[in-house]
C-alpha positions as CSV (number, residue, x, y, z in Angstrom):
1,M,-67.3,95.8,134.8
2,D,-67.0,99.6,134.1
3,V,-63.2,99.4,134.2
4,R,-63.1,96.5,131.8
5,A,-65.5,98.4,129.4
6,G,-63.3,101.5,129.5
7,I,-60.2,99.5,128.7
8,F,-62.0,97.8,125.8
9,L,-63.2,101.0,124.4
10,Y,-59.7,102.6,124.7
11,W,-58.1,99.8,122.7
12,L,-60.9,99.8,120.2
13,H,-60.2,103.5,119.6
14,I,-56.5,102.9,119.1
15,I,-57.2,100.1,116.6
16,C,-59.8,102.1,114.7
17,T,-57.5,105.1,114.6
18,G,-54.8,103.0,113.1
19,V,-57.1,101.5,110.5
20,F,-58.6,104.9,109.5
21,A,-55.1,106.4,109.5
22,D,-54.1,104.0,106.8
23,V,-56.9,105.1,104.6
24,W,-57.4,108.8,105.5
25,K,-54.0,110.4,104.7
26,V,-52.7,113.9,104.1
27,H,-49.3,115.2,103.2
28,V,-48.3,118.7,104.1
29,E,-45.1,120.5,104.9
30,P,-45.0,121.1,108.7
31,E,-43.3,124.5,108.3
32,M,-43.2,127.0,105.5
33,K,-41.6,130.4,104.9
34,A,-43.6,133.4,103.6
35,L,-42.6,136.9,102.6
36,V,-44.8,139.5,104.3
37,S,-47.1,141.3,101.9
38,S,-46.5,138.7,99.2
39,C,-48.1,135.3,99.0
40,V,-47.5,131.7,100.1
41,V,-48.8,128.3,98.9
42,L,-49.2,125.5,101.4
43,P,-48.7,122.3,99.4
44,C,-51.2,119.6,100.3
45,S,-52.3,116.2,99.0
46,F,-54.7,113.7,100.6
47,K,-56.4,110.3,100.3
48,Y,-59.7,108.9,101.5
49,P,-61.0,105.3,101.9
50,V,-63.9,105.3,99.5
51,Q,-64.0,105.2,95.8
52,V,-62.8,108.2,93.9
53,Q,-65.2,111.1,94.0
54,P,-65.6,114.0,91.6
55,S,-64.4,117.4,92.7
56,D,-67.9,118.7,93.2
57,R,-68.7,116.0,95.8
58,I,-65.6,116.8,97.8
59,R,-65.5,119.7,100.3
60,A,-62.2,121.1,101.5
61,I,-61.9,123.1,104.7
62,W,-58.8,124.8,106.3
63,H,-59.1,125.8,109.9
64,M,-56.9,126.7,112.9
65,K,-55.6,123.8,114.9
66,D,-56.6,125.1,118.3
67,N,-60.1,126.2,117.2
68,W,-61.8,124.3,114.4
69,D,-64.4,127.1,114.2
70,D,-61.7,129.6,113.0
71,I,-62.0,128.7,109.4
72,I,-59.5,130.4,107.0
73,F,-60.9,128.7,103.9
74,H,-64.3,127.2,103.1
75,G,-66.4,126.8,99.9
76,D,-69.0,129.0,101.6
77,S,-67.2,132.3,102.1
78,T,-69.6,133.4,104.7
79,R,-68.1,130.9,107.1
80,V,-64.5,132.2,106.6
81,K,-62.9,134.3,109.3
82,D,-63.0,138.0,108.5
83,S,-59.3,138.5,108.6
84,F,-58.9,135.9,105.9
85,K,-61.8,136.7,103.6
86,G,-60.7,137.2,100.0
87,R,-57.1,136.2,100.8
88,T,-57.3,132.4,100.6
89,K,-58.1,130.0,97.8
90,L,-57.4,126.4,96.8
91,I,-54.8,125.7,94.2
92,G,-55.3,122.6,92.1
93,S,-58.2,120.1,91.8
94,L,-59.7,118.2,94.7
95,G,-60.6,115.4,92.3
96,G,-56.9,115.0,91.8
97,F,-56.3,114.8,95.5
98,N,-54.7,118.2,95.6
99,C,-55.7,120.4,98.6
100,S,-53.0,123.1,98.3
101,L,-53.9,126.4,99.8
102,E,-52.8,129.9,98.7
103,I,-52.7,132.7,101.2
104,D,-52.3,136.1,99.6
105,E,-51.2,139.4,101.1
106,V,-49.5,137.6,103.9
107,R,-49.5,139.4,107.2
108,N,-47.0,139.1,110.0
109,H,-49.5,137.4,112.3
110,D,-50.6,134.6,109.8
111,N,-48.4,132.1,111.6
112,G,-51.0,129.3,112.0
113,P,-50.8,126.4,112.5
114,Y,-53.4,125.5,109.9
115,C,-55.1,122.0,109.4
116,F,-56.9,120.5,106.5
117,R,-60.4,118.9,106.7
118,V,-62.1,116.9,104.0
119,E,-65.8,116.1,103.7
120,L,-67.2,113.6,101.2
121,E,-70.8,113.9,100.2
122,T,-71.6,110.2,100.1
123,S,-74.6,108.3,101.3
124,K,-73.3,108.5,104.8
125,K,-71.2,111.7,104.4
126,D,-67.6,110.7,105.3
127,K,-65.4,113.5,106.7
128,Y,-62.0,113.7,108.4
129,S,-59.9,116.4,110.0
130,F,-56.1,115.9,109.9
131,V,-55.3,117.7,113.1
132,E,-52.1,115.7,113.5
133,N,-50.7,117.1,110.3
134,C,-50.8,120.9,110.3
135,V,-48.7,123.7,108.8
136,S,-46.9,126.6,110.6
137,I,-45.6,129.6,108.8
138,Q,-42.4,131.5,109.4
139,M,-42.6,135.2,108.4
140,I,-39.8,136.9,106.4
141,E,-39.9,140.7,106.6
142,Q,-37.2,141.4,103.9
143,A,-36.8,139.7,100.6
144,S,-33.5,138.0,99.8
145,K,-31.3,139.2,96.9
146,P,-31.3,137.1,93.8
147,E,-28.2,135.0,93.0
148,L,-26.3,136.0,89.9
149,Q,-24.0,133.6,88.1
150,A,-21.6,135.1,85.6
151,E,-18.0,135.1,84.4
152,Q,-16.1,138.2,85.2
153,S,-14.2,138.1,81.9
154,V,-15.9,137.5,78.6
155,Q,-14.6,137.4,75.0
156,E,-15.6,140.0,72.5
157,G,-17.7,138.5,69.7
158,E,-18.5,135.3,71.6
159,T,-21.8,134.5,73.3
160,A,-21.9,135.3,77.0
161,V,-24.4,133.7,79.4
162,F,-25.6,135.1,82.7
163,K,-27.9,133.4,85.1
164,C,-30.1,135.1,87.8
165,S,-32.2,133.1,90.2
166,V,-34.3,133.6,93.3
167,R,-36.1,131.2,95.6
168,H,-39.7,131.7,96.9
169,T,-42.8,129.9,98.2
170,C,-45.5,131.3,96.0
171,P,-45.6,129.4,92.7
172,S,-49.0,130.9,91.9
173,H,-47.5,134.3,91.5
174,Q,-43.9,133.9,90.3
175,P,-41.5,136.8,91.0
176,T,-40.2,138.7,87.9
177,L,-36.5,139.0,87.0
178,T,-35.3,141.8,84.8
179,W,-31.9,142.8,83.4
180,N,-30.3,146.2,82.7
181,H,-29.0,144.7,79.4
182,T,-30.9,144.4,76.1
183,G,-29.9,140.8,75.5
184,K,-32.2,137.8,75.2
185,A,-33.7,136.6,78.5
186,I,-35.5,133.3,79.0
187,M,-37.5,132.6,82.2
188,S,-37.9,129.2,83.8
189,Y,-39.6,127.9,87.0
190,K,-38.6,124.8,89.0
191,D,-40.0,123.0,92.0
192,I,-37.1,122.3,94.3
193,G,-39.2,120.5,96.9
194,H,-40.7,121.1,100.3
195,G,-42.8,123.9,99.0
196,N,-39.9,125.9,97.7
197,W,-39.6,127.1,94.1
198,E,-36.9,128.6,92.0
199,T,-37.4,131.2,89.3
200,E,-34.4,131.6,86.9
201,S,-33.7,134.0,84.1
202,V,-30.9,133.3,81.6
203,L,-29.5,136.3,79.7
204,T,-27.5,135.7,76.5
205,F,-25.8,138.4,74.4
206,I,-22.6,139.0,72.4
207,P,-20.3,141.4,74.2
208,Q,-18.8,144.3,72.3
209,K,-16.2,146.9,73.1
210,E,-18.8,149.2,74.6
211,D,-19.6,146.5,77.3
212,D,-16.1,146.6,78.7
213,H,-16.0,147.7,82.4
214,T,-19.8,147.8,82.6
215,S,-22.1,146.3,85.1
216,I,-24.7,143.6,84.7
217,T,-27.7,144.1,87.1
218,C,-30.4,141.6,87.9
219,T,-33.5,142.9,89.7
220,V,-36.2,140.8,91.3
221,K,-39.7,141.9,92.1
222,H,-42.0,139.8,94.2
223,H,-45.8,139.6,94.0
224,G,-47.7,142.0,96.3
225,N,-46.9,145.3,97.8
226,V,-43.3,144.5,98.6
227,E,-41.4,147.6,99.3
228,G,-38.5,148.2,96.9
229,E,-36.8,145.9,94.5
230,M,-33.8,143.7,95.3
231,T,-30.9,144.0,92.8
232,V,-27.5,142.3,92.4
233,T,-24.8,143.8,90.2
234,H,-21.8,142.1,88.6
235,S,-18.9,143.9,86.7
236,I,-17.7,142.4,83.5
237,F,-14.5,142.8,81.5
238,V,-14.5,142.2,77.7
239,K,-11.4,140.7,76.1
240,E,-10.9,142.2,72.6
241,Q,-10.5,139.8,69.7
242,A,-7.0,139.2,68.4
243,T,-6.7,141.0,65.1
244,L,-3.8,141.9,62.8
245,S,-3.5,145.3,64.4
246,H,-3.1,143.7,67.8
247,I,-0.1,141.9,66.5
248,L,1.5,144.6,64.3
249,I,1.2,147.5,66.8
250,P,3.1,145.8,69.6
251,S,5.7,144.5,67.1
252,I,6.2,147.9,65.5
253,S,6.4,149.6,68.9
254,G,9.1,147.2,70.1
255,L,11.1,147.6,66.9
256,G,10.8,151.4,67.1
257,A,12.0,151.4,70.8
258,A,14.9,149.1,69.9
259,L,15.9,151.4,67.0
260,L,15.7,154.5,69.2
261,V,17.9,152.9,71.9
262,G,20.4,151.8,69.2
263,L,20.7,155.3,67.8
264,M,21.2,156.8,71.2
265,C,23.9,154.4,72.0
266,F,25.6,155.1,68.6
267,F,25.7,158.8,69.2
268,I,26.9,158.4,72.8
269,V,29.8,156.2,71.7
270,K,30.7,158.6,68.9
271,R,30.7,161.6,71.2
272,Y,32.8,159.7,73.7
273,K,35.4,158.7,71.2
274,K,35.6,162.3,70.0
275,R,36.1,163.5,73.5
276,I,38.9,161.0,74.1
277,A,40.6,162.1,70.9
278,D,40.4,165.8,71.9
279,L,41.9,165.0,75.3
280,E,44.8,163.0,73.8
281,S,45.6,165.8,71.4
282,R,45.8,168.4,74.2
283,N,47.8,166.3,76.6
284,D,51.7,166.3,76.5
285,N,51.6,162.6,76.6
286,G,49.3,162.5,73.5
287,M,50.2,160.9,70.2
288,W,51.0,164.2,68.5
289,S,53.2,165.4,71.4
290,R,55.2,162.2,71.3
291,L,55.6,162.4,67.5
292,S,56.7,166.1,67.8
293,R,59.4,165.2,70.4
294,M,60.6,162.3,68.4
295,S,61.0,164.6,65.3
296,R,63.0,167.1,67.4
297,R,65.2,164.4,68.7
298,F,66.0,163.1,65.3
299,R,66.8,166.6,64.0
300,S,69.2,167.2,67.0
301,G,70.9,163.8,66.3
302,D,71.6,164.7,62.7
303,G,73.3,168.0,63.7
304,S,75.8,166.3,66.1
305,S,76.6,163.3,63.9
306,G,79.6,165.1,62.1
307,P,83.2,165.6,63.2
308,G,82.3,168.6,65.2
309,G,79.8,166.7,67.2
310,R,82.3,164.0,68.1
311,Q,84.8,166.7,69.1
312,Q,82.1,168.4,71.3
313,R,81.4,165.1,73.0
314,R,85.1,164.5,73.6
315,S,85.4,168.1,75.0
316,I,82.7,167.3,77.5
317,W,84.5,164.1,78.7
318,S,87.9,165.8,78.6
319,R,86.7,168.6,80.8
320,F,85.5,166.3,83.6
321,S,88.0,163.4,83.2
322,R,91.4,165.1,82.7
323,R,93.8,164.9,85.6
324,G,97.3,166.3,86.0
325,Q,99.9,163.6,85.6
326,G,101.6,162.8,88.9
327,N,99.7,165.4,90.7
328,Q,96.5,165.1,92.8
329,I,93.9,167.8,92.3
330,D,92.8,169.4,95.5
331,R,89.1,169.1,95.4
332,N,88.6,171.7,98.1
333,F,88.2,174.8,96.1
334,D,88.4,178.1,98.0
335,N,86.8,181.2,97.0
336,K,89.5,182.7,94.8
337,A,89.6,185.6,92.4
338,N,88.3,185.0,89.0
339,N,90.5,182.7,86.8
340,V,92.7,181.7,89.8
341,C,93.0,178.0,90.8
342,T,95.3,176.5,93.4
343,V,96.7,173.0,92.9
344,S,98.4,171.1,95.6
345,G,102.2,171.1,95.1
346,N,102.2,173.9,92.6
347,K,102.0,177.6,92.6
348,P,98.9,179.5,91.9
349,F,98.5,180.4,88.3
350,S,96.1,182.4,86.3
351,K,94.2,181.0,83.3
352,A,93.2,182.9,80.3
353,P,89.6,183.9,79.9
354,M,87.5,181.2,78.3
355,P,85.6,181.9,75.2
356,S,81.8,182.0,75.1
357,P,80.5,178.5,75.6
358,K,78.6,176.8,72.8
359,R,75.2,175.4,73.4
360,I,74.8,171.7,72.6
361,P,71.4,170.2,72.9
362,I,71.2,167.2,75.1
363,T,68.2,165.0,75.1
364,M,67.2,163.4,78.4
365,M,64.8,160.6,79.0
366,I,62.6,161.4,81.9
367,T,60.0,158.7,81.6
368,P,59.6,155.8,79.1
369,T,57.0,157.8,77.3
370,Q,58.2,161.4,77.9
371,Q,61.4,163.0,76.7
372,T,62.8,166.5,77.2
373,S,65.6,168.5,75.6
374,T,68.1,170.7,77.5
375,Y,71.2,172.5,76.6
376,M,74.7,172.5,78.3
377,E,77.2,175.2,77.8
378,I,80.7,174.0,77.3
379,S,84.0,175.6,76.3
380,D,86.2,174.8,73.4
381,E,88.3,171.7,73.4
382,N,91.5,173.6,74.0
383,A,90.2,175.1,77.3
384,T,92.6,174.3,80.1
385,F,92.5,174.3,83.9
């Protein structure tokens, strides 16, 4: 009988738990992140089975999961644990089913887990502890840097937009974002879910020449005694507006450079031609040398065109082409006395002294482009061997 009664009670407990679970509900984030020395808000919403009650008839309690007597928040502050006194408070309205809790000046041992308990002051005083839905906190010792969105190159005279944002878990004390520029900044806050929030600052300004190669810095400062401030820096480059000077200056520079190169080439060619002319005038094969030789040749030809010239030419040929009739000249000349010649078959004879030879200019062609003049000494036409 006792065994059957125990089984019956067990199943009754399970059934009742399921029934009450359908009407007593709470929604919390099982795990949250918190920046040490700053604050954190534990989002919470709940439902109860009776008709809606005003906020003053609802009591909210937050306690440790392992020990319900370790209360971190209570309407009666005397019942709050000493380490949490003055650091916790409810955010929102209990009449609106909002049981969110703020923990300020977060300490590195405020890990939890923490559970929510609700008590309704009705005729029978309903109350319920949601020990199966508690919240644990993960501590963050160092704040993260903000995220800066910006274009590296902006146009002069056109509106530039820069965005700086940071995520956090304390919407009751939003972090502040500041810029090192004097432009217009607009702040906005957004719930991105699961207890996380995003604070964003949008900076707009019109870049000028002075802003070229400067840095845009965004600084975030969290609530509480957070050491230091986290900054992020972004360098920008300003493109100048295209004006008439931007078009004329490069064009004039290009034309000036082309003109300078042209003048240099002109003087170089002129100097080169002058040098060539000087070399030709100094060389024997130059134009002036050729003209001079041609004039001398013509003058020499005019002097030998008369009868005397023809006689002189005949004298030359007669000297080398005459032969004794019927006699052979012995070509083997011995060393004889002056004016003595021996001819085979005849006796030696002496010849009269020859008069002084005349000088006749003879022009010889050495190369097709070079001529030279020489002189041959010959005797008179009547000279005999």
